[in-house]
N, C-alpha and C positions, 0 to 999 in steps of 0.2 A: 596618511600615507604621503609619501614623498611624490613627485612628478614623474622620477623614474619608475617607481612602482605602479604608477596608474597607467603607463603607457600601453600595457596589454589590453586596455579597455577597447581601443579601437584597431589595434594591429591584428589582421587576419580575420574581423569580425564581418561576416557576410551581411547583406541586408535581409530583413525578416520577409518570410513569403506572406501573400496575402491570407492563406491558411490559418494564421495565428490569430487574426481577428474572429475567426471562427471558434477558436477556443475560449475567446472572451466572452464572446455570445453566448457560449454553454454555460459560463460562470454566472452571467447575468440572469440567465433563464432559469436555473437550478436556484438562484438567490430570490425568485419569487415566491418560492415554495418553503425553502430552507432558511429559517431567521436565526441568526447568530451562529452559524456553522460554517462560516468562511473558511477555517482552517481545516475542516474536514473534505470539503469541496476542494480546495486546492491540492490536498492530498491526494484525492480520488484522481483528479485530473493528471497528477504527476505519475501516479501508477499506470493511466490509461496510456499516457504518451510514451512511458518508457516500456510498456508492454509487459508489465510485472504485476505483482498481487500485494494486497493488503491485509492486514490484521488489525481490527479494530476493536479497542477495548473502551468500554462504556456502561454505565448502569443502563437498565431498561428505562425506554421513553425518551431517548434522546435522538430519535429520527433517523436512526441507522438504516433500516429497511427503506424508509421513504426516501433517504438520499440516494440510494443505490437504484431504486426504481425510477425516481426522477431523471437520474443521469440517463438511464437507458431510454427513457421516452425523449429526451433532448436529441438523442443520437439516433433514434429511430431502431435501436437494437433490441434482440431478444434478451430477456431477463427471466431468471429462474431462482426461487428461494428455497433452500433446502434446508428443513428443521433438523439438526443433530439431536438425536436422542440415545439413550442407552440401547435399545433394541434395534437401531438402524443398522443395514447390512450394506456391504459394498455394492450388491448389485443394486439397491436402492438409489446409488448415485451414478454409477457409470453405465447400468443396464445389464442385460443378461440374455441369454439363448432360450428361445421358446420352442419347444418340439410340436411339430404339427403332425399327428397321428395319419392324417389322409396322405400326405406326401412322404412322411418318414423322415423329414428333413427338419433341421434346425435353423430358425430363422432369428436375427438379432432384434432385440427390443431395445433401444437406445434410452439410456437414463437422462435427468434433467441436467447433468452436466454439458450437454450437446446444446449449449446456448452460448450468449455472446458474454453477459455479465453474470456472474453466479454469486449469490449470497449464501454463505455456509453459516448459519445463524446458530450461536453457541456451539461453536465446533468441538469445545472441549466437553461437551455433554457425551459423546460418543467414544467408545474405546479406540485404542491405537489403530486395529485393522481398518477401521472404518475411515478415521483420519488419512491413512496411508493410502486408501483408494483414490484422494485427490492428487497424491504426488506425481503420478504419470502425466497427468492431464496439465499440472501447474509447471513441472519442467519440460516436458517433451512436446506440449501441445497436442496430444494424441491419447487415444483411448483403446485398449485392446479388449474385445470381448470374444473368448472362445480363442480361434486361432488367428482372427481378423483384427487389424489393427486399423482406426478410423482417425483421420485428422479433424481436429476441432475447428470450428468457424473461427475467422478473424475479423475484429479483435475479440480476444478472448482474456477474462481478467475475473480471478476469485477474490472476493472480499469475505473474509471470515470475521465472526463477531465472538466476543467472550465477554462474560460478566465478571468485573473484578472482585466484586464482594460476596458472591454466593458460590462457594467452592465444593460443597458437599455434593457427592455423586458426581463429580467432575473427573476428566482424564488428561492431566497437563499435556500439552503438544511436547513431544520430544524435540531436542534441540536441533536435530536434522531437518525436522520440518519446518520449525521456525524459522531456519535460515533460508528457507525458499521464499518466505514473505520479505519484499524489499522494505517495507515500512511497517513499523507497529504503531497505529496513531491512537493517541489516549484522548477521548473527548469528554467535557465536563458540562457541568449545568450553564445554561445562558444567564446573563445578568439580568437586572430587574427590567430595564427598558425593552430588551429583546423579549424576555418571558411577556410581558404585556402585548407586545406584538404578535407573539404566537396566540395568545389568549384570543385576540381579536379576530385572527386569521383562522384558528382551527376549532373554536369553541362552538361549533356547530354540529347539528345531526349528521349532516352529510356534506362535509366540507368538498367543495368542487374546485379544481385547479386546471386552467387551461393552459397546458404544457405544449409547447410547440417545437417542432423538431428543427433544430437550427443548424445541424451539421449531419454529415453522412460518415458511415464507417470508411468509404474511400478518402476522405478529408483528413481522419484521424490517422489513417495509415500514410498519408503524405506527410502530415506534420512529425510522425515518428521518423521518416526517412530523413527530414531536414534536422534531427536532433543530434546526428553526428557531425554536424557542421557548427555546432555552437562552440565557440572558441574558448578555451582553458588555457590560460598561462602556464607553462612549466613550473613557475614557483607556486601555483595553487595545487598543481598536481602533487607537488611534494608536502605542501600542506595538509593534503588530503592523506597522503600516506603516512605523515607524521600523527595524524590524529588515531590513525587505525594502530601503528607501531605502538604508540603510548598506551593502548588498552593491554598490550600483550608484556611490555617492558617498560611501566611506568618510571623506574629509577633511572633509566637513560635519558629522561626529560626533566629530570629533577623533580618528580612527582613522588611524593611520600605516600602512596596508595596500594603498595604491593600486598599489604596485607588485607586491602580491600576487595581484591579481584583474584577469582579462581581461574577464570579463563577469559582470554580476549577476543576480539572480532576477528572473524574469518577474512580471507582475501575477497570473499564475495561482498563483503561490507565496504571494501576500497572501490570497487567496480559501482555498487548501487549508489553510493554516495556521490560518485563522479557523474553519474547519470541523472539522478534526482537533481544535482545543482544545475545541470544544463537545462533540464525541464523547467524547474523553478525560474530560471533566466528568461526562458521562452514564455512562460506564462506572464512574467514582468514586462515583457515587449522588448527584452534585450537579447543580443546576439552574442553575448559573452557572459561569462561567469565572474562574479565578485565573491569576495571572502563571506559575506553575509548569507550568500546562498548555501554555502556548505555548512557555516556555524548553524543556521536555522535548522537545517535538516538532519544534522548529526545525531539529534536526540531519537527521531524516528528511524534513523538507520540502525542506531546501536542498543537501543533499550532492550531488544529482543535477543541481541547476540552476545553481548557481555554477561557473565555470571559472576555475581558479587559473593564475597565470601560469608560465612557464618558470622564473622567478627563485624562486618558490615551490616548485617541484618540486626545484630546485637545493640548497634548503634543508631538503629532505626534508620539507617540510610537506604535509598533506594538507587536503582540503576542510574536515573536521570542526575541524582546528586553525584555519583561517581563522574558521569558524563561531563558535568560542569567542572569538577575538580579537573579533568583532563583539558576541556576547552580554556580554561583559566591559564594553565601552565604551557600550552602550546601555543606560541604567538602566532596571531595571522599577519599576514604579509601585507 
C-alpha cells in the first residue's frame, strides 16, 4: 500500500473504550476450556458484538455446545440448548398457551427461546415449519404467542449447528432463513499438539472448569454502541461493494466465473460484511478497518449466500473455491 492509501488508518479513528479490554478478557477465559478453537471463539464474539446470529457447520465432537455454554458463563447470561428433531413442534421452541379450567383463561408458557444465547443443535433435523419458528425471534427480537407479542431479552443470539456429512433425514434450510445468519462458520479438527492438550484437559471422568464471569450484558451492549464509531474509509466501502457485486456480475470484474454461479449475494451481505469487519477490528484492538478484516471474513459472510451452479459442483468446486476466485480478482486497496 502507498502512504496515501494508508492515511485512513488514523483519520477519524477514535480511541478505543475500556470495554474492549473486557472482550479480550472473554476470549482469554473461553480459551481456558476450548483448545484449538480460536477461529470459532472469534466468530462467536463477532456475532455477539454485531447483535447477529451464526450458523456453525462441523462434525460431532468439535465442542460446539461447549463453546456456546462457556461463552454464556463468561458473560453471566442465560443459555438454552434446543435439540432439533423431526418430531419437534414450533410450540416446543417459542412456547404456547395453557388453558386453566378453573379460571377459564389461557396463560402463556414461554419456550426455551426466551433466553440470551440459544443453541439450535442440528437445526436441519427439523422440518421447515419448525425452522421458521425461529425467524421472528431472529429478525424481530420478539415472539408472538396467541395474540400477545413478547420482547426477548438482550443480548439475544442464535447459534445453529448442522452436520456436514450426515444428510439422511435432514431438511435443508431455505435460502431466506440462511440469509438471516450473519456468518456461516466451518470448523475443522484440531492439529496434533492441540489434540494432545485436549486429551490432558478432557480425558477425565468428570472434567471441571472454573469459568469466571468476566463481563456483563451491560458491557456487551456498551461495546455494541461503540461499533458504529469504528472508522471505515470510503475506498474500503467501495471494496466491500465490489466483492458483493462480483458475486452477481463476475464478468464486470474480469472474472470468468459466470458459469459457476447461479445466484449472488444479497445486499444483506454488504451490510453484514461491513459490520463484521468493524467488529473484527475492535477485537484486534483497532478503531479502524483494514482490507485484511474484510477479506478474512468474506468467506464466512458469503459461503451460505451464493449459490453455485451444477457445473461448479461437477468440477467439485465449493462456494469457498468460488469466493477465492472472486477475492483474487477484486483488488484490495
